[in-house]
C-alpha positions, 0 to 999 in steps of 0.5 A: 647148377648143382651144388657139388660142396661136401657138408662141413662141420668145421664152419658154423652158421648162426641163425637168429630170427625175430620172436613171431611165427611167421618169421621164425618159420621161413628162417627155420626152413632156410637153416634146415637146408644149410645145415645139409652142408654146414654146422647150424645154430639157430637162436630165438627168444628162450621163450618160443622154444616151447612152442617149437616142440608143441608145434613139431617145427624140428623133426629127429632128423633136423640138424639143427641146433637150437638156442634160447635167447634169455629176452623180455619176451613174454607175450605171445608176438603173434599179436604185435598191431596193437597200439605200440606192441610193435616197438615194445616187442622190439624193446624186449628183443633187441637189448638181449640179442645184442648181448648175446651177440657180444657174448658168443664165441668167434673165431677171432674170440673163440672164448665162450661167455654164453652158457651151452654155446661154445663153437665159434661162429663163422657166419651170421643169418639173421631176420632184417628186423633184428639188424639194429644192433647187427653193428656187432657183428662188424665190430667182431668181425663176424660177416653177416646176412640180412633176411626178409620174410616176406616179399621184396616190398619189405626191402624196398620200404626199409630203403624208402624210410630216411630223416625226411620221412614224415611222422604222426600219431598213429591214430592219424596213419594209414593202417598199410605201408605203402613203398613209394614210386618214383619221385613219390614222396614217403608216407607218414610212419610213427615216431618210434617205428621210424627210429628204429627203421633209420637205426638199422640204415648203417647196418645196410653198407655193411651186409653181405647181403639179402636173402629174401623168402620169394620167387625172382619171376614173381617180383623180377621187376621189383628186385631191378629197383632194389638193385638199382637203389643205391644203398645196396651197392655191394650187395649180394641178393639171394631169391631162396623162396618158397620156404614151406615146412615139409609135410607131416605124418598125418598121425604125429600130433592133435593137430594133424589127427584134424588135418585128417578130418578135414581132409576127409570132409575135402574129399566128400567135396566135388571138384573146383567147389570149396571157398576156403576163408583165412585172415590170419593168426594176428587179425580179424574183421570187425565182428559186424563184418564177420557176420556178413561175411558169413551171410555171403558164404551162405548165399553163395550155396557153395561149401566153405572152410572158415578159419576163425577165433573162437571169440568170434564164433557168437557173430556168425549167422545163426544158421553157421554157428548152431552147426560148428559143434555138429560138423564133423557128425555123419552127416555130411556139412556144408562147411566148417568153421575152424579154430585151426585149419590144415591151411597147406593141405585145404590148398593143395586139395583138387576140392578147394576153388580159391582163397578169401585171403589177408594176404600175409605174404606165407598165406600168399605165397601157399596159395599161388603155389598150390595155384589158387586164386585169391581174393584179397582182403587185407588188412595191415602193413605190406598186406595191400601191396601183396595183395596188388601183386597178386592181381598183377599176376592174373591170379586174384582181385581185391577187396577195395576199401578193407583194413583194420581201421577205418575200414567201409562194411563190405557188402555180402553182395559185393563179396559174392561177386568177388569170389565168383569172379575169382571162380571165373562164374559168369554169375559175378554181380557187377562184373564186366567181362571175365578172366580166367584167374584158375588157369594163372593161378595153376601157371604160377604154381608151376613157375613156383614148383619150377624154382627149387628144381636142380636149375631152377631159380630159387635153387640157383640163388641157394647153391650160389649162397652155400659156396659163399657162406663157406668162403669166409 
């Protein structure tokens, strides 16, 4: 199937995002794709606009207009997992978003009450985290789609929450979101977050559908369950993942200079030898666990790259911490410890063998698209279910008993055993049998690569979305 419509700048699509970069980046990539067919405005918290330039998220060739919403966000929402921080983030974002939706011009009410925003909006595509205020679009006659930057399980979780969902204080809750299976009760949630999710429910019946950053073949069973849910009657579901930023020239920023240095280091390693470790931008295991992970990596005797915030470097074993300042010296270092790592380049490199990951959805998609096995070390939220999906797909193994709260100290021997197992090493400690994780990871990478070919699943879903956006 091929999209044959020409670009129509008279149709204006508004994109609106929750102001955390795990949400911003996938939606922005979708906006870039849609801008090839329609006029696009991308609305985000005004406090995030400087980061767009710093991170070079938009190039001169990208036909996307940015608009900053004057909300109350001043903190870095990459750290929303501390007590009460997520609820505060919603309180900072939602009122200003609702005001913006009431003030923007529409086809029915073309007079704008928003400075520097004069083109009437025809359709909105917005992060479902904002959906408590989508009712404003319904009241003003603007059709809208909900966007899920994560896995299908996030949609299932939203559908599962209802008035009967139990609540508990934060210190008594499980650290992971668990979508109940058929017949199972819903696990308890925080009272304020339950109220927020419940406030989203009325818009579910009004949305034109969900656009999800996934590939159908990866989550087919979960998608079937979503379609069967009576709350989704009338939806269209468009799986348009993976939505990755395009690779940029290695000379365009300081970070890309670092990318070149890391690539040069990887070029000096043998194929399928490097262990890459990252727990994302939100969490890090306890200081004691950081020490033990370092000991495990040293005992493996393999080169490794660890993306680790600087404040945790002092907890690394001395053999690592004393070499960090000299790791890019002429004499080849057996490891790199980086405060920022060019993750996509690392995962794509032939020298990289395995990814020890928190299993955030974007990181997991990047690993699977690169054909790398995963050792899942989930920390909070939906990460356990994402790690379990990796296990189900045959591309990963799971470290048991991890998490931000109440986790055990995973011993170095167990960490070594799981890494070795994922690399198909016959020296795995305490592991019976051997699975071809690398072979299966490469097969899944082929599935993902095919998704955006002209007849692929994601391409087909995207083309259907483009036709629908032009039909309102």
